[in-house]
ROSE-4610 file (N, C-alpha, C; in Angstrom, 1 decimal, always signed):
// ROSE-4610
residu = [X/X/X/X/X/X/X/X/X/X/X/X/X/X/X/X/X/X/X/X/X/X/X/X/X/X/X/X/X/X/X/X/X/X/X/X/X/X/X/X/X/X/X/X/X/X/X/X/X/X/X/X/X/X/X/X/X/X/X/X/X/X/X/X/X/X/X/X/X/X/X/X/X/X/X/X/X/X/X/X/X/X/X/X/X/X/X/X/X/X/X/X/X/X/X/X/X/X/X/X/X/X/X/X/X/X/X/X/X/X/X/X/X/X/X/X/X/X/X/X/X/X/X/X/X/X/X/X/X/X/X/X/X/X/X/X/X/X/X/X/X/X/X/X/X/X/X/X/X/X/X/X/X/X/X/X/X/X/X/X/X/X/X/X/X/X/X/X/X/X/X/X/X/X/X/X/X/X/X/X/X/X/X/X/X/X/X/X/X/X/X/X/X/X/X/X/X/X/X/X/X/X/X/X/X/X/X/X/X/X/X/X/X/X/X/X/X/X/X/X/X/X/X/X/X/X/X/X/X/X/X/X/X/X/X/X/X/X/X/X/X/X/X/X/X/X/X/X/X/X/X/X/X/X/X/X/X/X/X/X/X/X/X/X/X/X/X/X/X/X/X/X/X/X/X/X/X/X/X/X/X/X/X/X/X/X/X/X/X/X/X/X/X/X/X/X/X/X/X/X/X/X/X/X/X/X/X/X/X/X/X/X/X/X/X/X/X/X/X/X/X/X/X/X/X/X/X/X/X/X/X/X/X/X/X/X/X/X/X/X/X/X/X/X/X/X/X/X/X/X/X/X/X/X/X/X/X/X/X/X/X/X/X/X/X/X/X/X/X/X/X/X/X/X/X/X/X/X/X/X/X/X/X/X/X/X/X/X/X/X/X/X/X/X/X/X/X/X/X/X/X/X/X/X/X/X/X/X/X/X/X/X/X/X/X/X/X/X/X/X/X/X/X/X/X/X/X/X/X/X/X/X/X/X/X/X/X/X/X/X/X/X/X/X/X/X/X/X/X/X/X/X/X/X/X/X/X/X/X/X/X/X/X/X/X/X/X/X/X/X/X/X/X/X/X/X/X/X/X/X/X/X/X/X/X/X/X/X/X/X/X/X/X/X/X/X/X/X/X/X/X/X/X/X/X/X/X/X/X/X/X/X/X/X/X/X/X/X/X/X/X/X/X/X/X/X/X/X/X/X/X/X/X/X/X/X/X]
num = [1/1/1/2/2/2/3/3/3/4/4/4/5/5/5/6/6/6/7/7/7/8/8/8/9/9/9/10/10/10/11/11/11/12/12/12/13/13/13/14/14/14/15/15/15/16/16/16/17/17/17/18/18/18/19/19/19/20/20/20/21/21/21/22/22/22/23/23/23/24/24/24/25/25/25/26/26/26/27/27/27/28/28/28/29/29/29/30/30/30/31/31/31/32/32/32/33/33/33/34/34/34/35/35/35/36/36/36/37/37/37/38/38/38/39/39/39/40/40/40/41/41/41/42/42/42/43/43/43/44/44/44/45/45/45/46/46/46/47/47/47/48/48/48/49/49/49/50/50/50/51/51/51/52/52/52/53/53/53/54/54/54/55/55/55/56/56/56/57/57/57/58/58/58/59/59/59/60/60/60/61/61/61/62/62/62/63/63/63/64/64/64/65/65/65/66/66/66/67/67/67/68/68/68/69/69/69/70/70/70/71/71/71/72/72/72/73/73/73/74/74/74/75/75/75/76/76/76/77/77/77/78/78/78/79/79/79/80/80/80/81/81/81/82/82/82/83/83/83/84/84/84/85/85/85/86/86/86/87/87/87/88/88/88/89/89/89/90/90/90/91/91/91/92/92/92/93/93/93/94/94/94/95/95/95/96/96/96/97/97/97/98/98/98/99/99/99/100/100/100/101/101/101/102/102/102/103/103/103/104/104/104/105/105/105/106/106/106/107/107/107/108/108/108/109/109/109/110/110/110/111/111/111/112/112/112/113/113/113/114/114/114/115/115/115/116/116/116/117/117/117/118/118/118/119/119/119/120/120/120/121/121/121/122/122/122/123/123/123/124/124/124/125/125/125/126/126/126/127/127/127/128/128/128/129/129/129/130/130/130/131/131/131/132/132/132/133/133/133/134/134/134/135/135/135/136/136/136/137/137/137/138/138/138/139/139/139/140/140/140/141/141/141/142/142/142/143/143/143/144/144/144/145/145/145/146/146/146/147/147/147/148/148/148/149/149/149/150/150/150/151/151/151/152/152/152/153/153/153/154/154/154/155/155/155/156/156/156/157/157/157/158/158/158/159/159/159/160/160/160/161/161/161/162/162/162/163/163/163/164/164/164/165/165/165/166/166/166/167/167/167/168/168/168/169/169/169/170/170/170/171/171/171/172/172/172/173/173/173/174/174/174/175/175/175/176/176/176/177/177/177/178/178/178/179/179/179]
x = [-82.5/-80.7/-79.8/-79.4/-78.3/-77.5/-76.8/-76.1/-74.6/-73.8/-72.3/-71.6/-71.7/-71.2/-71.4/-72.7/-72.8/-72.0/-71.9/-71.3/-69.6/-69.3/-67.6/-67.2/-67.3/-66.3/-66.8/-67.5/-67.4/-66.7/-66.6/-65.5/-64.3/-64.1/-62.5/-62.2/-63.4/-62.8/-62.3/-63.3/-63.1/-61.6/-61.2/-60.0/-58.8/-59.0/-58.0/-57.9/-58.6/-58.4/-58.3/-58.8/-58.0/-56.4/-55.7/-54.6/-53.6/-54.1/-53.3/-53.6/-54.8/-54.5/-53.5/-53.4/-52.7/-51.3/-51.0/-49.4/-49.2/-50.2/-49.4/-49.7/-50.5/-50.2/-48.9/-47.9/-47.3/-46.0/-46.0/-45.1/-45.2/-46.0/-46.3/-45.6/-45.6/-45.2/-44.0/-43.6/-41.7/-41.2/-41.8/-41.4/-41.5/-42.3/-42.3/-41.5/-41.3/-40.0/-38.6/-38.7/-36.9/-36.9/-38.1/-37.9/-38.2/-38.9/-38.2/-37.0/-36.2/-35.1/-34.1/-34.0/-33.1/-32.3/-31.2/-30.2/-29.3/-28.7/-28.2/-26.9/-26.5/-25.4/-25.7/-26.4/-26.9/-27.5/-26.9/-27.3/-28.5/-29.3/-30.8/-31.4/-32.2/-32.4/-33.9/-34.3/-35.6/-36.4/-37.7/-38.7/-38.3/-37.9/-37.2/-36.3/-35.2/-34.0/-33.1/-33.4/-32.1/-31.3/-30.2/-29.3/-28.8/-28.9/-28.7/-28.2/-27.4/-27.4/-27.9/-28.7/-29.3/-28.8/-29.3/-28.7/-29.8/-30.9/-31.5/-32.6/-33.3/-34.8/-35.6/-36.5/-37.7/-38.7/-40.0/-41.5/-41.9/-41.9/-42.7/-41.6/-40.3/-39.7/-38.0/-37.3/-36.0/-34.7/-34.1/-33.1/-32.1/-32.0/-31.2/-30.0/-28.8/-27.3/-27.5/-27.8/-28.1/-26.6/-25.9/-24.2/-23.8/-22.4/-21.8/-22.3/-22.6/-23.5/-24.7/-25.3/-26.6/-27.5/-28.5/-29.3/-31.2/-31.8/-32.9/-33.9/-34.9/-36.2/-37.0/-37.3/-38.1/-39.2/-40.4/-41.0/-40.3/-40.7/-40.4/-40.9/-42.1/-42.3/-42.3/-41.0/-40.4/-38.8/-38.8/-38.0/-37.6/-37.4/-37.7/-36.6/-36.0/-34.7/-33.6/-33.3/-32.1/-31.3/-30.0/-28.8/-27.7/-27.3/-26.3/-25.0/-23.8/-22.8/-22.1/-21.7/-21.2/-21.6/-23.2/-24.0/-23.8/-24.1/-24.3/-22.9/-21.8/-20.3/-20.0/-20.3/-20.2/-21.2/-22.2/-23.1/-22.7/-22.4/-21.3/-20.6/-19.5/-17.7/-17.8/-19.0/-19.1/-18.2/-18.0/-17.3/-18.4/-17.6/-17.9/-18.8/-20.4/-21.2/-20.4/-20.5/-20.4/-20.3/-21.4/-21.6/-21.0/-20.1/-19.1/-19.5/-20.9/-21.3/-22.2/-22.5/-23.1/-22.5/-23.0/-21.9/-21.8/-20.6/-20.1/-20.9/-21.7/-22.1/-20.7/-20.3/-19.5/-20.1/-19.1/-19.3/-19.2/-19.0/-19.0/-19.9/-20.0/-20.2/-19.1/-18.1/-16.9/-16.7/-17.5/-16.9/-18.4/-19.5/-20.7/-20.6/-19.2/-19.5/-18.5/-17.9/-16.8/-15.7/-14.6/-13.5/-12.7/-13.5/-12.7/-12.4/-13.1/-12.5/-11.0/-11.4/-10.1/-9.0/-9.1/-7.9/-7.7/-8.2/-7.7/-6.9/-7.2/-6.3/-5.2/-5.4/-4.1/-3.0/-3.4/-2.5/-1.9/-2.7/-2.5/-3.3/-4.1/-5.0/-5.8/-6.2/-7.5/-8.7/-9.8/-10.9/-11.8/-12.7/-14.2/-14.3/-14.1/-14.6/-15.7/-16.6/-17.6/-17.2/-16.9/-16.7/-18.0/-18.7/-20.1/-19.6/-18.2/-18.1/-18.2/-17.9/-17.9/-16.8/-16.3/-15.4/-15.2/-14.0/-13.8/-14.2/-14.8/-14.7/-13.6/-13.4/-12.7/-12.2/-11.1/-10.4/-11.0/-11.4/-12.2/-13.4/-14.2/-15.7/-15.9/-17.3/-17.5/-18.0/-17.1/-17.4/-17.9/-17.7/-18.3/-19.9/-20.3/-21.6/-22.2/-22.1/-22.4/-22.6/-21.4/-21.5/-22.2/-22.7/-23.3/-25.0/-25.5/-26.5/-27.1/-25.7/-25.8/-26.2/-25.2/-25.4/-26.8/-27.4/-28.9/-30.0/-29.6/-30.4/-30.4/-29.0/-28.9/-30.0/-29.4/-30.2/-31.7/-32.1/-33.8/-34.0/-33.3/-33.5/-33.5/-32.8/-32.7/-33.6/-34.1/-35.5/-36.4/-36.4/-38.0/-38.2/-36.9/-36.7/-37.1/-36.4/-36.9/-38.7/-38.8/-40.4/-41.3/-41.0/-41.4/-41.6/-40.7/-40.4/-41.2/-41.0/-41.7/-43.3/-43.8/-45.0/-45.4/-44.5/-45.4/-44.9/-44.0/-43.8/-45.3/-45.6/-47.1/-48.2/-48.1/-49.4/-49.6/-48.0/-48.0/-48.5/-48.0/-48.1/-49.7/-50.4/-51.7/-52.9/-51.8/-52.7/-52.7/-51.5/-51.2/-52.2/-52.5/-52.8/-54.6/-55.1/-56.4/-57.1/-55.6/-55.9/-56.3]
y = [-84.6/-84.2/-84.5/-83.6/-83.0/-84.5/-84.7/-85.4/-85.2/-86.1/-86.1/-85.7/-85.9/-85.3/-83.9/-83.3/-82.0/-81.1/-81.5/-80.9/-81.1/-82.0/-82.2/-80.6/-80.4/-79.1/-78.1/-78.0/-76.8/-77.2/-78.7/-78.8/-79.1/-79.3/-78.9/-77.6/-76.7/-74.9/-74.6/-75.2/-74.6/-75.1/-76.1/-77.0/-76.4/-76.3/-75.2/-73.7/-73.3/-71.7/-72.0/-73.2/-73.2/-73.9/-74.5/-74.4/-72.9/-72.7/-71.5/-70.0/-70.1/-69.1/-69.5/-71.2/-71.2/-70.9/-71.4/-71.5/-69.5/-68.8/-67.5/-67.1/-67.6/-67.2/-67.6/-68.8/-69.5/-68.3/-68.2/-67.0/-65.8/-65.6/-64.3/-63.9/-65.3/-65.4/-65.8/-66.2/-66.8/-64.9/-64.3/-63.0/-62.2/-62.0/-61.2/-62.0/-63.0/-63.8/-63.1/-62.9/-62.6/-61.3/-60.3/-59.3/-59.3/-59.6/-59.6/-60.0/-61.3/-61.0/-60.7/-59.3/-58.8/-57.7/-57.4/-56.2/-55.7/-54.9/-53.8/-54.2/-53.7/-54.4/-55.5/-55.9/-57.0/-56.0/-57.0/-56.3/-56.9/-55.9/-56.3/-55.3/-55.9/-55.5/-55.1/-53.9/-53.9/-54.2/-54.1/-54.7/-53.7/-52.5/-51.4/-52.0/-52.9/-53.5/-52.7/-51.7/-51.1/-52.1/-51.8/-52.5/-51.7/-51.8/-51.2/-52.3/-51.4/-51.4/-51.2/-52.6/-51.9/-51.4/-50.2/-49.0/-49.3/-49.4/-49.5/-50.0/-50.9/-51.5/-50.9/-50.8/-50.3/-51.2/-50.6/-51.5/-51.8/-50.4/-50.9/-50.3/-49.4/-49.0/-49.6/-49.2/-49.6/-48.2/-48.1/-46.8/-48.0/-47.8/-48.2/-47.1/-47.5/-46.7/-47.0/-46.3/-46.5/-46.0/-45.2/-44.7/-44.3/-44.7/-43.9/-42.5/-42.5/-41.2/-40.8/-41.3/-41.3/-42.6/-41.9/-42.7/-42.6/-43.7/-43.2/-44.5/-44.4/-44.6/-45.1/-46.9/-47.6/-48.4/-48.6/-49.6/-51.2/-51.3/-53.0/-53.9/-53.8/-54.2/-54.1/-52.8/-52.8/-53.0/-54.5/-55.1/-56.3/-56.5/-57.8/-58.6/-59.0/-59.8/-59.6/-60.3/-60.2/-61.0/-60.4/-60.9/-61.6/-62.5/-63.4/-62.4/-62.0/-61.2/-61.6/-62.9/-63.0/-62.2/-62.6/-62.1/-61.3/-60.2/-58.8/-58.2/-58.5/-58.3/-58.1/-59.6/-59.8/-58.9/-58.4/-57.6/-56.3/-55.6/-54.4/-54.5/-55.3/-54.9/-55.6/-56.2/-56.3/-57.5/-58.4/-59.8/-60.6/-61.6/-62.8/-63.5/-63.9/-64.7/-65.9/-66.8/-67.7/-69.1/-68.7/-70.0/-70.3/-71.5/-72.1/-72.9/-73.4/-74.6/-74.0/-72.8/-72.2/-71.7/-72.3/-71.7/-70.4/-70.3/-68.8/-68.0/-67.0/-66.8/-65.2/-65.5/-64.9/-63.6/-62.6/-60.8/-60.9/-61.7/-61.1/-62.5/-62.2/-63.4/-63.8/-63.7/-64.2/-66.0/-66.3/-67.4/-68.3/-67.7/-68.4/-68.8/-68.7/-68.2/-69.9/-70.3/-71.9/-71.6/-71.8/-71.9/-72.0/-72.4/-73.0/-71.5/-70.3/-69.1/-68.3/-68.9/-68.3/-69.1/-70.8/-71.5/-71.7/-71.3/-70.6/-69.6/-68.8/-66.8/-67.1/-68.3/-68.8/-69.2/-70.0/-70.8/-70.4/-69.1/-68.4/-68.5/-69.8/-70.0/-68.4/-68.4/-67.3/-68.1/-67.5/-68.2/-67.1/-68.2/-67.3/-66.3/-65.2/-63.9/-63.0/-62.6/-61.4/-60.2/-59.7/-57.7/-56.9/-56.6/-56.0/-54.0/-54.3/-52.3/-52.1/-50.3/-50.1/-50.2/-50.1/-50.3/-48.4/-48.7/-47.5/-47.2/-46.3/-46.4/-46.5/-47.0/-47.2/-45.9/-45.7/-44.2/-43.6/-44.9/-43.9/-44.4/-44.0/-43.9/-42.3/-42.0/-40.6/-39.7/-39.4/-38.8/-36.7/-36.8/-36.0/-35.7/-36.7/-37.2/-37.1/-37.3/-37.1/-36.0/-34.8/-33.0/-32.5/-33.2/-32.5/-32.7/-33.7/-33.7/-32.9/-33.0/-32.2/-30.7/-30.5/-29.1/-28.6/-29.8/-29.4/-29.5/-30.0/-30.3/-29.0/-27.7/-26.9/-25.8/-26.0/-24.9/-24.6/-25.8/-26.1/-25.6/-25.5/-25.2/-23.6/-23.1/-22.0/-21.1/-22.0/-21.5/-21.6/-22.4/-22.7/-21.5/-20.9/-19.8/-18.5/-18.2/-17.0/-17.5/-18.0/-18.2/-18.0/-18.5/-18.0/-16.3/-15.9/-14.3/-13.9/-14.6/-13.5/-13.4/-14.6/-14.6/-13.7/-14.1/-12.5/-11.5/-11.2/-9.5/-9.2/-10.2/-10.1/-9.7/-10.6/-10.6/-9.2/-8.7/-7.5/-6.2/-6.1/-5.5/-5.1/-6.8/-6.6/-5.9/-6.4/-5.6/-4.4/-3.7/-2.2/-1.5/-2.3/-1.9/-1.8/-2.6/-2.9/-1.9/-1.1/+0.1/+1.1]
z = [-13.1/-12.7/-14.2/-14.2/-15.2/-15.1/-16.8/-17.1/-16.6/-15.9/-15.9/-17.1/-18.3/-19.9/-19.7/-19.9/-19.7/-18.8/-17.4/-16.4/-16.6/-17.6/-17.7/-17.7/-19.0/-19.5/-18.1/-17.6/-16.4/-15.4/-15.0/-14.3/-14.6/-15.6/-16.6/-16.3/-16.8/-16.3/-15.2/-14.4/-12.5/-12.7/-12.8/-12.1/-12.7/-14.4/-15.0/-13.7/-13.8/-13.2/-11.4/-11.0/-10.2/-9.8/-10.9/-10.7/-11.4/-12.4/-12.5/-11.5/-10.8/-9.8/-8.7/-8.9/-7.7/-7.8/-8.7/-9.7/-9.2/-9.7/-9.7/-8.2/-7.4/-6.2/-5.6/-6.2/-5.6/-6.2/-7.3/-7.8/-7.1/-6.7/-6.1/-4.5/-4.0/-3.1/-2.6/-3.7/-4.0/-4.2/-4.9/-5.4/-4.1/-3.1/-1.9/-1.0/-0.8/-0.1/-0.3/-1.9/-2.1/-1.8/-2.0/-1.6/-0.2/+0.7/+1.8/+2.4/+1.7/+2.1/+1.4/+1.2/+0.3/+1.6/+1.4/+2.7/+1.9/+3.0/+2.0/+1.6/+0.3/-0.6/-1.4/-1.6/-2.7/-4.0/-5.2/-6.4/-6.3/-7.1/-7.7/-9.3/-9.7/-10.7/-10.8/-11.0/-11.5/-12.2/-12.3/-13.5/-14.6/-14.2/-15.7/-16.4/-15.4/-16.3/-16.0/-14.6/-14.1/-12.6/-13.2/-11.9/-10.8/-9.3/-8.7/-7.2/-6.5/-5.2/-4.1/-3.3/-2.3/-1.2/-0.6/+0.2/+1.7/+1.6/+2.7/+2.2/+3.2/+3.0/+4.0/+3.8/+4.7/+4.2/+5.1/+4.8/+3.6/+2.8/+1.2/+0.7/+1.0/-0.2/+0.2/-0.7/-1.0/-1.6/-1.0/-1.3/-2.1/-3.3/-4.3/-4.9/-4.8/-5.2/-6.8/-7.8/-9.2/-9.8/-9.5/-9.7/-8.6/-8.7/-7.5/-6.9/-5.9/-5.7/-5.6/-6.5/-6.8/-6.0/-5.1/-4.4/-5.0/-5.3/-5.7/-4.7/-4.5/-3.7/-4.3/-4.6/-4.6/-4.4/-4.7/-4.2/-4.1/-3.2/-3.2/-4.3/-4.8/-5.3/-7.0/-7.4/-8.6/-8.8/-7.8/-7.7/-8.7/-10.1/-10.1/-9.9/-9.5/-9.6/-8.0/-7.4/-6.5/-7.0/-7.5/-8.2/-7.2/-7.5/-6.5/-7.2/-6.0/-6.3/-7.5/-7.7/-9.1/-10.5/-10.0/-11.5/-11.7/-10.3/-10.3/-10.5/-9.9/-10.5/-12.3/-12.7/-14.0/-14.6/-14.8/-15.1/-15.2/-13.6/-14.0/-14.5/-14.9/-15.1/-16.9/-16.9/-18.8/-18.7/-17.9/-18.7/-19.0/-19.5/-20.3/-19.6/-20.2/-18.9/-18.7/-17.6/-17.2/-17.7/-18.8/-19.5/-20.5/-20.4/-21.6/-21.9/-22.5/-23.1/-24.0/-24.0/-25.3/-26.3/-27.6/-28.8/-28.8/-29.9/-29.7/-31.3/-31.1/-32.5/-32.9/-34.0/-34.6/-34.9/-35.1/-35.3/-36.2/-37.3/-38.8/-39.7/-40.8/-41.5/-42.3/-42.4/-43.4/-42.5/-41.5/-40.8/-41.5/-41.8/-42.4/-43.7/-44.6/-45.7/-46.2/-45.2/-45.5/-45.7/-45.7/-45.5/-47.1/-48.0/-49.2/-50.0/-50.0/-50.5/-49.6/-48.5/-47.7/-47.9/-48.0/-48.7/-49.6/-50.4/-51.7/-51.8/-51.7/-51.3/-50.8/-49.7/-48.8/-49.5/-50.5/-51.3/-52.6/-53.1/-54.0/-54.9/-55.2/-56.2/-56.6/-57.7/-57.8/-57.7/-56.6/-56.1/-57.0/-56.8/-57.8/-57.2/-57.2/-56.6/-57.6/-56.5/-57.5/-57.0/-58.2/-57.8/-57.8/-57.0/-56.6/-56.3/-56.9/-56.7/-57.8/-58.2/-59.4/-60.2/-61.1/-62.1/-62.8/-62.9/-63.7/-65.1/-65.5/-66.9/-67.9/-68.8/-69.9/-70.5/-70.4/-71.1/-72.5/-73.4/-74.8/-74.6/-73.6/-73.1/-73.4/-73.7/-73.9/-72.8/-72.1/-71.0/-71.7/-72.7/-73.4/-73.8/-74.3/-74.0/-73.0/-71.8/-70.6/-70.3/-70.7/-70.2/-71.5/-72.1/-73.2/-72.7/-72.5/-71.2/-70.5/-69.5/-68.6/-68.8/-70.1/-70.0/-70.5/-71.4/-72.0/-71.3/-69.9/-69.0/-67.9/-68.3/-67.3/-68.2/-69.8/-70.5/-70.7/-70.4/-70.2/-69.0/-67.9/-66.7/-66.7/-67.3/-67.6/-68.4/-69.4/-70.3/-69.6/-69.0/-68.0/-67.6/-66.4/-65.6/-66.2/-67.8/-68.4/-68.7/-69.0/-69.7/-68.1/-67.6/-66.3/-65.9/-66.1/-65.9/-67.0/-68.2/-69.2/-68.7/-68.4/-68.0/-67.3/-66.0/-65.3/-65.0/-66.1/-67.0/-67.5/-68.4/-69.4/-68.7/-67.3/-66.4/-65.8/-65.3/-64.9/-65.2/-66.7/-67.9/-68.0/-68.2/-68.4/-67.1/-66.0/-65.2/-64.6/-65.1/-65.3/-66.3/-67.4/-68.6/-68.3/-67.4/-67.1/-66.3/-65.4/-64.5/-65.3]
C-alpha cells in the first residue's frame, strides 16, 4: 500500500489543475454571456482593440459599424468587451477619463526638476544654470587655420584622383603595348 506522503504531490497537482480549469470555464461562460447580451446600438471593443457600434446581432456573427457608413461582419468570439455608453462615448470623443483620484503625470520634465530654479528667475536672482548649447567662437580665433586644413584635404583628394587616373592610363598603355 502506497504511503500518503508519496501520493500528496499528485493530489495537490490534480487539485490545482481542477481549480485552474474551473476558473477558466467561469471566465469563458461570463464572456459568452456578455456576448449573448449584446444589443444593437451598444459600443464594443474587439479583441484586436477596435471600437465599434453594434448594428445587428446574429447567431455566430455581429455586424459592426466601425466608422460612419462603414460596416464589417465579425465573429461573436472576436468581441472582447461590451462597453457602457458613458465609457464608449468617452473613448470616441477623446474626453478625459472619469477617474479623478489618479495622479496627474506632467507632459514635460520641467515640473520634475523642482521649483527652486523657477523661483530664482522670478525673483530676478541669478540661478546656477548650465548652458549646454554651442557658444560662438571668439573673434580672435583662427578660422584661417580651419580653412587651411579644409583646403589641404581637398588638395589631397584631387592628388589621389590624379594618381588613380595616371595608373589607369599606364595600365591601358601597357595593355596596348602587349598587343
